C-alpha positions, 0 to 999 in steps of 0.5 A, spaced: 637 330 800 642 333 804 650 332 802 651 327 808 645 323 805 648 323 798 654 321 801 651 315 804 647 313 798 654 314 794 658 309 798 652 304 798 652 304 790 659 303 791 659 297 795 653 294 791 657 295 785 663 292 788 659 286 790 655 285 784 662 285 780 665 280 785 659 275 784 659 275 777 667 274 777 666 268 781 660 265 777 664 265 771 669 261 775 665 256 778 664 249 775 658 246 780 652 249 776 648 249 782 653 254 786 654 258 779 646 259 779 646 261 786 652 266 786 648 269 779 642 270 783 646 274 788 649 278 783 642 280 780 640 282 787 646 286 788 644 289 781 637 290 783 639 294 790 644 298 786 638 300 781 634 302 787 639 306 790 641 310 784 633 311 782 633 315 789 638 320 787 
């Protein structure tokens, strides 16, 4: 893997981690159960994407 490709993956990891954290924090503050569940699912998808990208390195 080239240094430039590694840099792209590192950026993507950073973005996925940020989005996962934001979703988790938002879910904690939501009162509506359906909306909270939706945001928690988004957090899980970002976690999965993060894991998949991490495994590329």
